[in-house]
N, C-alpha and C positions, 0 to 999 in steps of 0.2 A: 193090089193094085199099081204095084211095079211092074209086075210081070206083063202088064199090059202095054207099058212102054216098049215104043219099037228100038230094038238093039239092047235090052237090057234082061239079064238071063239072073233069074233071082236063084243062088246055089243053096240056101239054108235060110233057116229062121227058129228064132231060140226064143223059149218062152222065158228064159230067166239069165241071171248072170252068168252063173255054171255052163250052162249048156252054149252059150255065147262065146264064151272061152275055148271050151271042148271043137265047135265048129270051127271058130276062127283056126285056131292050130292045125285043125286037119283041113279043113279048103283051104287056107290060106288066099281069102278073097283078095281082088282089086280093088273093091269099095266095102266098107262097112259103114252100115247105119243103127247107132246106138242110141238109145233113151239114156239121160242123164241119169233116171232112178229106174232101176230095174229089180225085181223081185230076188230077192238073194245076193245081191251086192249091189257093186256101184257101176255106173258105164264108163266112168272114169277110168276105175280099177281095170275093166275091159280095154278100153281103149290104151291104156299103158302096155297090156298084154301083146296087144294087136301091135302096135309099133314096135314092140322089143323085137317080135318074132318075125315080123314082114315089114320092115320100114316104109318100104315104096308103096302098101297101102294107105290108098284116100278112106279117111273115117271122116264120117258124117256124124255131127251131135244133133237131134231133133227131137228138142224136149217142150216139156209146157213149163219149165221151170227157168226162164232165160235170164236169171238174175246176173248180173255183170258181174259179181266174184266167180261165178260159176261158169259163165263163159270163157274166164279170163285162167281160170283154173284149166278149162279145156283145151283150150289153144296154147298157153304153155306147155299141156301135156304130149301135145302131138294131132292135137283135132284138126283137120284140115277145114273144116265149117262147123259151122256153129248155127243152128237154125230153131226160130218159137214156132214151136208147132202152130199155135193160134193165129199167126200173124204172117209167116212164111212159107208154110208148108206148100205154096203153090211153088215155091221155087227150088223143090227138089229135083224136078225134071230138069232144068236149067242146070242143076250143080251137076247132075247125074252126065250130061252131055257133057259139061266142063271136064270132069274124070276124065272120061272116055276118051276125048281131045288129050288129055296130058298122058294117057296112058299109051297112045299110039294108036294107029289107024287099024280097022283089020280083025280086030277084038271086039266081040258083044262084052258089055259090062256088066258083072257078075252085081248083083248089090243084095 
């Protein structure tokens, strides 16, 4: 679905936390979209790895578990956005556009 958005270039997609870490280390994306709960690990742990290796990267947490404690933990851990899949999914396109603006003109926005 993301690849259908104008100006978005999807550079990788992971099946689990281990693969997400490896891809993030290899690709150093401008933007990463993570789920809170991932097979083989936590999206929060992947978030920390991404922010440690690529502090400039924007991280969007997109989850079906939007509990206040989870939101707080993610935002304190460096997440730039925390969206509830069930009620805020429609905001993803606007958030990606915001990220593109923040990263500068003339660059496609990897996700």
